[in-house]
N, C-alpha and C positions, 0 to 999 in steps of 0.2 A: 608489492605494487601490482596486484592482479588485474586492476582496472585502469592501468596507466593509459592516459589519453582518451579514455572512453567518455561519452557524454550521456548523462542521466537526467531525465525529466521526472521529478517526483512530486506528485500532488499531495496537498495537505502536509507539507514538510517544514512548516514554520515551527512546529513543536511536536512533542509526543513521538510516536513510532516513526512518522515520516522524517522528523529531524534526526532520530537515531540512525535511520537508513542513510540519510544524506551524509552524516558524519562518518559512518563506517565506509561508505563508498569513496568519500573524499580522501580518507586516510590511505586508500588503495590506489589513489591517483586519478580518480574520475573527476571530470568537470560536472558541476551540479546546477540544474535549473530548479530553483525553489518556487513552486507554484502554490499560492495560498491567498486567502482573503484578509488575513491578519497582517497588516503592513508593519506594525510595530514589532511583533515577534519575528516576522519574516526578515526585517532589517537586522535584528539581533543575530538571527541564525546565519544570514549571509556574511555578516561581519566575522562570525566565528569560522565559517567555512573558508573565507578568503585567506585565513592564516594557513590553510592547508592546500588550497587549490583555487582555481578560478571558478567563480560561481556568479549567477545572476538571480535576481528576484523578479518574479512576474506576479503582480497583484491582479488577479482576474477571478471572476465568479464562474467556476466550471459547471455550475448547474445550468448555465445558459449555453446552449449548443453553439451559438454563433461565435463564442469566444475560443472554441477549442482548436479549430484549424489554425487560427492566428497564433495561438500559444506555441504549437508545434513549429510553425514557420519562424517565429521569433527565436526559438532555441537553435534551429538550423542556421538562421542568419548569423547568430552570434558565434556558434562553435563550428559550423560547417557540416554537421552531421548529427544523427541521433542513434545511439547504441542501445540505450536502456530506457524502458518506460515502466515506471512504478505507479500504479493506480492505488493510492493509499487513502485518499480523502473519503470521509463518510460522516454524515450527520443523521441522527435518528432520535426518536422519542419512544420511551417504554410505555406499554399499556397492556392490560389483559387482552386476550384474543378478542373477546366479545366487545371490548371498548376501543379497539383499533379502528381508526378513521381513515378515510381516503386522504385527508391532509397528511397523516402520519406516513402512509404508504408513499404518497407523492414526494414527501421530504426525503425519505430513505432512498427511494429509487432515483430521485432527481439529483442527489448529491453523490451517489456511488455507482449504481448500475448503469445509468445512461451516460454519465461522464466516462466511465470505464469503456463502454461500448464505443463511444464516439472518439475517444482518444486512440483506441486501438485502430479504428478505421483511418483516422487522420494520420497516424504515425506509420501505418503499414508501408507506404512507399519508401520512407526513409529506413525503416527497419529491414526491409528487403535488401537495400543497398549494403547494409552493415552486418547482415545475418544477426540481427539484434535479439534482445531478450525482453520479454514482457513479464512483469511480476505483478500479479493481482492479489487481492486479499479475500480469504474465506474467514469463517468464524465458527467456533464451537457452538454458538447460538443457533446456527443453521444445521450443523451436523448432529447436534444433540437435541435441538428443539427447546431451548431455554424458555421458561415462562416469562411473559411480558415482553418478548422480543420478536413478535410476529413480523413487524415491518422490517426490522433489521435482518432477521434470519432469511426472510424471503429474498431480499436484495442480494445478500451474500451467496445464497444458493443459485440465484440467477447468474451471478458473476462466475461461479464455478462452471455452470453449464456452457456459457459462451467461451470460457477459457479452453475447455476441452474441444469445442468445435474449432476454434482458431488453431489450437495445437495440431489438430489433424490436417487442417487446410494449409497451414503455413510451414509445417515440418519439412516438406520437400525443398523449401527455400532457405532452410537453415535457421529459421526463427523459432525460438523456444517460448512457450507460454506456460508459466507455472503459478501456483498460488501458495501463499503462506497463511496458515491459520494460527495466530499468535495469542498468547496471554502475556501481557506486559504491564509493568508498573509505570503508567503514564501519569501526567499531572492530574487528569480527571479521576483516575483510580486512587491516587494519593489523597485527594479530597474526600472520596467516598470512604476510604479507610479511616479517616479522622471522624467522619460523621456516623459510620456504621461499623465499628470495630468487630462486633460479634459476627456479622455477616461476612466481613472480610476474612476473619480467622477461619470461619467455616469453609470458605472457598479455598483457602490455603491448604486446609486439611484434606481436601479432595485431590490435590495435586501431588503426585508421588515425589517430585523434587522438593516439595514444601516451600516453594518461593515463586514469585512472579518473574517473568523474563525481563531483562534489561533491554530498553529500546535499541540501544546501539550494540551492546556486547552480545546479545542473543539474537534479537530479530534482525538487526542491521548486518551482523556477520553472516546470517543465513542468506540474506538478500545479496550480499557480496558473492557468496558461493554460487547462487543461482544466476547471477549476472556475469560470472566468469567463464572462461573456457573449461574449467574443471567440471561444469555442469552442462556441457554442450550436447550430451546425449540423454538429458532429462527433459521431458516436456509433458504437459497435460497432467501434472501431478499436484496434489495438495500436500504440502509439507507441514506437518504439525510441529509447531514450535511453542509447546504449551506445557513443558515439564512432565509429559506423560499423561495429561488429563484425559485425552481421548486417543484411543488406539484404533486407527483405521484398518478395516479388513476388506 
């Protein structure tokens, strides 16, 4: 129970990687605030979490800055504090570089970079009180420059940049800021596997471990480590949870 009594706010946690992190943290004793726009899936996830711990569902559009401070305040009002901030939510569209539009850039930055930035600002006073943990998300799309991923990659690399800045500024206060760069078998990837098996298998062949990560068992457990006191001397780092697909130097 490495997170016993901790309070975690996790965006985009009704399904996929976010849900996997929520389940992993709940099993370690954390209380969970599920923040998402999908009410049906969110209710299902909270019902599952409530069998493990106390959790709440907050249905708010985090692409609207005006909602973010209120979300943090709602979590603190419910649980009395905030220990862990996980900025997981992201929506983007694929296109060739020359066909990437401002609307695509706005969607990617508006659902990930800006909410990550604003949640970090809004949560800072509470994280300062608890010597809290921030977990943001990077991607191999940005690190390796995957084709058709210009808007997604740009937002992810921008998140890496502000995470390093915050790690430097907040380190003296005991707040850690790290990133996970995952490859995981999410519902979206499962659908893609069914529609494009040859491309899926080619991707698997490029991963030394020859499999995709499990949202809870692999990505979630890494998030638990980063949120725990076991990682209290780690900050400003991008942790590759991708089966060895990318080796940072």
